[in-house]
C-alpha positions in Angstrom: -87.9 -14.9 103.0 -85.1 -16.6 101.5 -83.2 -14.4 99.4 -80.8 -17.4 98.3 -83.9 -18.7 96.3 -83.5 -16.1 93.7 -80.1 -17.1 92.6 -81.4 -20.7 91.4 -84.3 -19.5 89.2 -82.3 -16.4 88.1 -84.7 -15.6 85.4 -87.6 -14.6 87.9 -85.8 -11.5 88.7 -83.6 -10.7 85.7 -83.5 -7.6 83.6 -83.1 -8.6 80.0 -81.9 -6.2 77.3 -82.5 -7.2 73.6 -79.9 -5.9 70.9 -78.9 -6.6 67.5 -75.0 -6.8 67.2 -75.1 -5.1 63.6 -76.9 -1.9 64.8 -75.3 -1.6 68.3 -71.5 -0.3 68.0 -69.1 -0.6 65.1 -65.4 -1.1 66.2 -63.8 -1.0 62.6 -65.7 1.5 60.8 -67.2 -0.6 57.9 -70.7 0.7 59.1 -71.9 -2.5 60.6 -71.8 -3.3 64.4 -69.7 -6.2 65.6 -69.0 -8.2 68.6 -65.8 -6.4 69.1 -67.9 -3.2 69.5 -70.4 -5.1 71.7 -67.6 -6.1 74.1 -66.8 -2.3 74.4 -70.2 -1.4 75.8 -70.6 -4.3 77.9 -69.7 -1.9 81.0 -72.5 0.5 79.8 -74.9 -2.3 80.4 -73.5 -3.5 83.5 -73.7 0.2 84.9 -77.5 0.4 83.7 -78.1 -2.8 85.7 -78.7 -5.1 82.9 -78.4 -8.9 84.1 -79.2 -10.7 80.7 -78.3 -9.6 77.4 -80.6 -11.2 74.6 -78.8 -11.2 71.2 -80.8 -11.3 68.0 -79.6 -13.7 65.2 -75.9 -13.2 64.7 -75.6 -16.3 62.3 -74.6 -16.3 58.6 -77.3 -14.8 56.6 -78.1 -13.3 53.2 -79.8 -10.5 55.3 -83.2 -10.7 53.4 -85.0 -10.7 57.1 -82.6 -9.0 59.3 -80.7 -12.1 60.2 -83.8 -14.3 60.7 -83.0 -16.1 57.5 -80.1 -18.4 58.7 -77.8 -20.1 56.4 -75.7 -22.0 59.1 -76.9 -22.7 62.6 -73.3 -22.9 63.8 -71.6 -20.0 62.3 -71.1 -16.3 63.0 -71.9 -13.8 60.5 -68.5 -12.6 59.0 -69.5 -8.9 59.1 -70.0 -9.1 62.8 -66.8 -11.0 63.7 -65.9 -14.7 64.3 -66.2 -17.2 66.9 -63.3 -15.8 68.8 -64.9 -12.4 68.9 -68.1 -13.8 70.3 -66.2 -15.7 73.0 -64.4 -12.5 74.2 -67.7 -10.8 74.3 -69.1 -13.8 76.4 -66.2 -13.9 78.8 -66.5 -10.1 79.4 -70.0 -10.2 79.9 -69.8 -13.0 82.5 -67.1 -11.2 84.3 -69.4 -8.4 84.8 -72.1 -10.4 86.1 -74.3 -11.0 83.0 -75.9 -14.0 81.4 -76.2 -14.0 77.6 -79.0 -15.8 75.5 -79.3 -15.6 71.8 -82.2 -16.1 69.3 -82.8 -19.8 68.3 -84.4 -19.6 64.9 -85.3 -23.3 64.1 -88.9 -22.8 62.4 -87.2 -22.2 59.1 -83.9 -21.5 57.3 -83.0 -19.3 54.6 -83.6 -20.6 51.1 -79.7 -20.2 50.5 -79.1 -22.9 53.4 -77.2 -25.8 51.9 -79.9 -28.2 53.0 -82.6 -26.5 51.0 -80.2 -25.8 48.0 -80.0 -29.6 47.9 -83.6 -30.4 48.8 -84.9 -28.4 46.0 -83.0 -29.9 43.3 -84.4 -33.5 43.7 -86.8 -35.4 45.5 -84.1 -38.0 46.1 -82.1 -35.4 47.9 -81.1 -36.7 51.4 -82.4 -33.3 52.9 -85.7 -33.3 51.1 -87.5 -34.4 54.1 -85.8 -31.8 56.0 -88.7 -29.4 54.7 -92.5 -29.7 54.1 -93.5 -30.3 50.7 -96.9 -31.1 48.7 -97.5 -32.5 45.3 -101.1 -31.1 44.8 -102.1 -27.5 44.5 -102.5 -25.8 47.9 -105.9 -24.3 48.8 -106.3 -20.4 49.3 -104.0 -19.6 52.4 -103.9 -16.0 52.0 -105.5 -15.4 55.5 -102.9 -17.4 57.1 -99.7 -15.4 55.9 -97.7 -13.6 58.5 -96.8 -10.6 56.3 -99.9 -9.8 54.3 -98.1 -7.1 52.3 -95.4 -9.2 51.1 -96.9 -12.8 50.6 -100.3 -14.2 49.3 -99.8 -17.9 50.4 -97.8 -20.0 52.8 -97.1 -22.5 49.9 -94.6 -21.7 47.0 -94.3 -23.7 44.0 -90.6 -24.7 43.5 -89.7 -25.1 39.7 -87.0 -27.9 39.9 -89.5 -30.5 41.2 -92.8 -28.9 40.7 -93.8 -29.3 44.2 -94.9 -26.6 46.7 -93.0 -26.0 50.0 -94.5 -24.5 53.1 -93.1 -21.1 54.5 -95.0 -19.5 57.4 -93.0 -16.4 57.1 -91.5 -15.1 53.7 -91.2 -17.6 50.7 -87.4 -17.3 51.1 -87.7 -19.0 54.4 -88.8 -22.4 53.9 -90.1 -24.1 57.1 -88.2 -27.0 58.7 -90.0 -30.4 59.3 -89.8 -31.0 62.9 -91.4 -34.3 62.7 -87.9 -35.5 60.9 -85.9 -37.0 63.7 -82.9 -35.8 62.0 -83.9 -32.3 62.1 -84.6 -32.7 65.6 -81.1 -33.9 66.3 -79.5 -31.0 64.3 -81.5 -28.4 66.4 -80.4 -30.1 69.8 -76.6 -30.2 68.4 -76.9 -26.5 67.4 -78.1 -25.7 70.9 -75.3 -27.7 72.4 -72.8 -26.0 70.3 -73.7 -22.4 71.5 -74.1 -23.6 75.3 -70.6 -25.0 75.1 -69.4 -21.6 74.0 -70.9 -20.2 76.9 -74.4 -19.1 76.2 -77.0 -19.4 78.9 -80.2 -20.3 76.9 -82.3 -19.0 74.0 -84.8 -16.8 72.9 -87.0 -19.4 70.8 -88.6 -17.6 67.9 -92.1 -18.4 66.6 -92.8 -21.3 69.0 -96.2 -22.2 67.9 -95.2 -22.4 64.4 -92.0 -24.2 65.0 -94.1 -27.1 66.8 -96.9 -27.3 64.1 -96.9 -30.3 61.8 -98.8 -28.9 58.9 -98.5 -31.0 55.6 -97.1 -33.8 57.5 -98.4 -37.2 58.3 -98.3 -37.0 62.3 -100.0 -40.0 63.0 -98.1 -42.2 65.4 -95.7 -39.3 66.1 -95.4 -38.2 69.5 -97.0 -34.9 70.5 -94.9 -31.9 69.2 -94.8 -30.6 72.8 -92.9 -33.5 73.7 -90.3 -32.4 71.5 -90.2 -29.0 73.3 -89.9 -31.1 76.6 -87.0 -32.8 75.1 -85.2 -29.5 74.4 -85.9 -28.4 78.0 -84.6 -31.6 79.5 -81.5 -31.3 76.9 -80.8 -27.7 78.1 -81.1 -28.5 81.6 -78.5 -31.4 81.3 -76.2 -29.2 79.4 -76.4 -26.1 81.4 -78.5 -26.3 84.5 -79.4 -22.6 84.8 -80.1 -22.4 81.1 -83.4 -20.9 80.0 -85.8 -21.1 77.0 -87.7 -17.8 76.6 -90.4 -18.3 74.2 -92.3 -16.0 71.8 -96.0 -17.3 71.9 -98.3 -14.8 70.8 -101.5 -16.9 71.9 -104.4 -16.4 74.3 -103.6 -17.4 77.9 -105.2 -20.7 77.8 -102.9 -21.8 75.1 -100.0 -20.0 76.4 -100.2 -22.4 79.5 -99.8 -25.4 77.1 -96.5 -24.1 76.0 -95.1 -23.6 79.7 -95.9 -27.4 79.9 -99.2 -26.9 82.0 -98.9 -27.4 85.7 -95.8 -29.4 85.1 -93.8 -26.3 83.9 -91.5 -28.4 81.9 -91.4 -26.9 78.7 -90.6 -22.9 78.1 -89.2 -21.4 81.3 -90.3 -17.9 80.4 -92.9 -16.7 78.0 -93.7 -13.1 76.6 -97.0 -11.7 77.9 -98.4 -10.3 74.7 -101.9 -10.1 76.2 -100.8 -7.8 78.9 -98.6 -5.7 76.7 -101.6 -5.1 74.1 -104.2 -4.3 77.1 -101.3 -1.8 78.5 -101.6 0.1 75.5 -105.3 0.2 75.4 -105.5 1.3 79.1 -103.0 4.2 78.3 -105.1 5.1 75.2 -108.4 5.2 77.3 -106.6 6.5 80.5 -108.3 3.7 82.2 -106.4 1.1 84.0 -109.1 -1.6 83.5 -108.1 -3.5 80.5 -104.6 -4.1 81.7 -106.1 -5.1 85.3 -108.3 -7.4 83.3 -105.4 -8.9 81.5 -103.3 -9.4 84.7 -106.0 -11.1 86.6 -106.8 -13.4 83.7 -103.5 -14.8 83.7 -103.5 -18.5 84.5 -101.6 -20.0 87.4 -98.2 -21.3 86.2 -95.8 -23.6 87.8 -93.5 -21.7 90.3 -90.3 -22.5 88.0 -92.1 -20.5 85.4 -92.4 -16.7 84.7 -94.0 -14.4 82.4 -91.9 -11.8 80.5 -93.1 -8.1 80.4 -92.2 -5.4 77.9 -93.1 -2.3 76.3 -92.1 -3.2 72.8 -89.8 -5.7 71.1 -87.8 -5.7 67.9 -90.9 -6.6 65.7 -93.8 -4.4 65.0 -96.0 -3.5 68.1 -98.7 -6.0 67.6 -102.2 -5.4 68.6 -103.5 -8.5 67.0 -105.2 -9.7 70.2 -107.5 -6.6 70.6 -110.6 -6.3 68.9 -110.9 -4.2 65.7 -112.5 -1.3 67.6 -109.9 -1.6 70.5 -107.1 -1.7 68.0 -108.5 1.8 66.3 -108.6 3.3 69.6 -104.9 2.5 70.0 -104.1 3.6 66.4 -105.9 6.7 67.1 -104.1 7.7 70.3 -100.6 6.6 69.2 -100.3 6.0 65.5 -103.0 7.8 63.6 -101.1 8.1 60.2 -101.0 5.2 58.0 -97.2 5.1 57.8 -97.2 4.5 61.4 -99.1 1.3 61.2 -98.1 -2.0 60.0 -99.9 -5.1 58.7 -103.2 -3.6 59.9 -102.5 -5.0 63.0 -99.6 -3.0 64.7 -97.4 0.0 64.9 -93.9 0.6 63.7 -93.1 3.1 66.4 -91.3 3.3 69.7 -92.9 4.6 72.8 -91.3 8.2 73.3 -92.7 9.6 69.9 -96.0 7.7 70.7 -96.4 9.7 73.7 -95.3 12.9 72.3 -92.0 12.9 74.1 -93.8 13.6 77.4 -91.3 12.7 80.0 -94.2 12.1 82.7 -95.8 9.6 80.7 -92.6 7.8 79.5 -91.5 7.5 83.1 -94.9 6.1 84.2 -94.9 3.5 81.6 -91.5 2.2 82.6 -92.4 2.4 86.1 -95.4 0.1 85.3 -93.2 -2.2 83.4 -90.8 -3.0 86.1 -93.5 -3.1 88.8 -95.7 -5.7 87.0 -95.4 -9.3 88.0 -92.8 -10.8 85.8 -89.4 -10.3 84.2 -88.9 -7.1 82.6 -87.4 -7.2 78.8 -85.8 -4.0 77.4 -85.1 -3.3 73.7 -82.0 -1.4 73.1 -82.3 2.3 73.1 -85.4 2.2 75.4 -83.1 3.5 78.4 -82.4 6.7 76.5 -85.8 7.4 74.9 -84.8 6.6 71.0 -87.4 7.2 68.5 -88.1 5.4 65.3 -87.3 6.2 61.5 -90.6 5.9 59.7 -88.9 6.1 56.5 -87.5 2.6 56.9 -89.6 -0.2 55.7 -91.7 -2.3 58.1 -90.2 -3.7 61.4 -86.9 -1.8 60.2 -88.2 1.4 61.3 -87.2 0.6 65.1 -84.0 -1.4 64.1 -81.8 1.7 63.7 -78.2 2.3 64.9 -77.8 2.9 68.9 -77.4 6.4 69.6 -74.2 6.8 71.5 -73.3 10.6 71.1 -74.2 13.8 69.3 -71.5 13.3 66.8 -71.4 12.0 63.4 -73.5 8.9 63.0 -74.7 9.1 66.6 -71.1 7.7 67.6 -72.2 4.3 66.2 -69.7 4.2 63.4 -67.0 6.3 61.8 -68.1 4.9 58.3 -69.6 7.3 55.9 -73.0 7.8 56.6 -74.1 6.0 53.3 -72.4 3.0 54.6 -74.3 2.3 57.6 -76.2 -0.9 58.2 -79.2 1.5 58.6 -79.7 5.3 58.8 -79.6 7.0 62.0 -82.9 8.6 63.3 -83.2 12.2 62.3 -85.5 14.9 64.0 -86.5 15.4 67.6 -85.5 12.0 68.6 -82.1 12.1 66.7 -78.7 11.9 68.3 -78.5 15.6 68.6 -81.3 15.4 71.6 -81.2 11.8 72.4 -77.8 10.0 73.0 -76.4 7.8 75.8 -73.5 10.1 76.5 -75.3 12.9 77.6 -78.0 10.9 79.2 -75.5 9.2 81.5 -74.2 12.7 82.7 -77.7 14.0 83.3 -78.8 13.0 86.9 -82.5 13.7 85.6 -82.3 11.9 82.4 -84.3 8.8 81.5 -81.4 6.6 81.7 -80.7 7.6 85.3 -84.5 6.9 86.0 -84.3 3.7 84.3 -81.0 2.6 86.4 -82.9 3.6 89.5 -86.1 1.6 88.5 -83.7 -1.6 87.7 -81.8 -1.1 91.0 -85.1 -1.0 92.9 -86.5 -3.9 90.8 -83.6 -6.1 91.7 -83.9 -5.1 95.4 -87.5 -6.2 95.4 -88.0 -10.0 94.7 -91.6 -9.7 95.5 -92.1 -8.4 92.0 -90.7 -11.4 90.4 -91.7 -14.1 92.9 -94.7 -12.6 94.6 -98.6 -13.2 94.7 -100.2 -10.6 92.6 -103.4 -9.0 93.4 -105.4 -5.8 92.2 -106.3 -3.4 95.2 -109.8 -2.0 95.3 -110.1 1.8 94.8 -112.5 4.1 93.0 -110.3 5.7 90.5 -110.4 4.3 87.2 -107.3 5.7 85.8 -105.4 4.2 88.8 -103.8 0.7 88.8 -103.2 -0.2 92.3 -101.7 -3.6 93.0 -99.8 -5.7 95.6 -97.1 -8.2 95.4 -96.7 -10.5 98.5 -94.0 -13.1 98.9 -94.0 -14.8 102.1 -93.7 -12.3 104.9 -92.9 -9.3 102.4 -95.2 -7.1 100.7 -95.2 -4.3 98.1 -98.0 -1.6 97.1 -97.7 -0.2 93.7 -99.7 2.6 92.1 -100.0 4.0 88.8 -102.2 6.9 87.4 -102.8 6.7 83.8 -104.6 10.1 83.8 -102.8 13.7 83.4 -105.2 14.6 86.2 -104.1 14.4 89.8 -106.1 12.0 92.2 -106.0 10.8 95.8 -106.4 7.2 96.4 -107.6 5.5 99.6 -106.7 1.9 100.0 -107.5 -0.6 102.8 -104.4 -2.9 103.5 -105.9 -5.0 106.0 -105.8 -8.8 105.2 -106.7 -12.0 107.1 -103.2 -12.7 107.5 -102.5 -9.0 108.4 -105.6 -7.3 110.0 -105.6 -3.7 110.7 -104.2 -3.8 114.3 -101.1 -5.7 113.0 -100.6 -2.8 110.7 -100.1 0.1 113.4 -96.4 0.1 113.4 -96.1 -0.8 109.6 -94.5 2.0 107.6 -94.9 2.3 103.7 -91.6 3.0 102.7 -91.3 5.0 99.4 -88.9 3.3 97.2 -88.8 6.0 94.5 -89.1 9.1 96.7 -88.9 10.2 100.4 -92.7 10.4 101.1 -93.1 7.4 103.6 -96.6 6.9 104.6 -98.1 5.7 108.0 -101.2 3.4 107.9 -104.1 4.5 110.0 -105.5 2.5 113.0 -108.4 1.0 110.5 -105.6 -0.3 108.1 -106.3 2.2 105.6 -103.9 4.9 103.8 -104.6 7.9 101.6 -102.2 8.3 98.8 -102.1 11.4 96.4 -100.8 10.9 92.9 -99.7 13.6 90.5 -101.1 13.3 87.0 -99.3 10.4 85.3 -97.9 9.8 89.1 -96.7 6.5 90.4 -95.6 5.0 93.6 -93.5 2.0 94.9 -94.2 1.3 98.6 -92.7 -1.4 100.7 -94.6 -2.4 103.8 -91.7 -2.2 106.5 -92.3 -3.7 109.6 -90.4 -3.0 113.0 -89.1 -6.7 112.7 -88.0 -6.6 109.0 -84.3 -7.1 108.8 -84.1 -5.8 105.4 -82.5 -2.4 105.0 -84.9 0.6 104.2 
């Protein structure tokens, strides 16, 4: 095993932490988080073990979609600071060994962007073709809208010219025309600008919509995926270790296309929405089958590519790839009330409230997250067990201020509570009970458990690089899997049921038969219950209710430290 390999493709064993600057830490008391405040919390993230910070949009915005309505691809929203503050944060993060990526929101702009302000005034505007227009009335597209509670069509008629413009999301977010070479050049230049300031790559928003050519004559144009390849090549030239982390919520066979197929020359990393949704179905049923089915259904990808695993992100917890019946099972288990659901397809909740605050289940899920093959992505506040604010509209329910202390405004800001960018969570998951200061000082806290998981994950490149396989055993509530990388192997078990079970595994393989396992020890990485393998290559492992084990096969000749 060459551990040096892991430094080249760093994203295969990274720990990514997503945060919104405006809700993280306010340094100047105006009620809005800022880059100066974020810089003060870099050491907190380094101590947790984070290796890559993902910044949600920080660009100038009218704030009608929490920053995803961008007015200037080269700017920093004045509420958050300026370019100097951003660079100071980037230097501090780099000094602590962390990379930084940011949202690349290029499927659309805000309708306040100067391009659209010009484009909508005249068909002769030089920016008219930066957007997608039609002169004839569109058909009914109500089934295609992303936000059915807000929009009834993906086309909106614009009064000045009497034509309709395309918007896959909100009407105040007109879609860019990526068939226009000038638009493509602007996107590349914006990427180059931020890379020059010190970013290490981008999380690419809504990739399938970004590449679509609806409303345009695409005949004679290159495959839209060739544009994505161009961006990947451009990124690699400008920053050799840069990445594109893509949001592609599609079936696996379609996701493979966005990796670039077997060539792997488009997105470096992609979120595994399928496994995430099947995980919640498995948790609801206390049956590992749905998750195991998803993981074994992943297509083979280029070794340079990676799946990103996650428990939740900044949007609704989408369940759109489940059947109606399966989705209702998850709703019944984790969000039975209508106010907890969103768009009929997802949940506006964080994990701890969904699990009733049960620390056993919460730790089980995060152990599972870090042990699955892929790169784990955390959403800010997960490390301390933050909850949601169901009184907030839509996806804003999980975008509340970070809870630092049990003091006023959760230590997020010294402003009056009414001035905060968002209300602080109240109740049993509020800062009186859930905050970073107390969690860090408590050796039994979720924060310290998460820090241990991150440390172990970083010590086990098998999890990011290895070959994955499900291990046969009779307990349907147990996910037992193995990750093998060259001569190194790990066995991982998770019991999704509250009932204790005993699992017998046969660890003999063609490459390592039973007789070769006689002197192999199963090293317990999360405890001190090391296990010997029997003469026939089997081992018997007890698991508590919602129990889990990380075990490394430690051979006598293994030079790794136990």
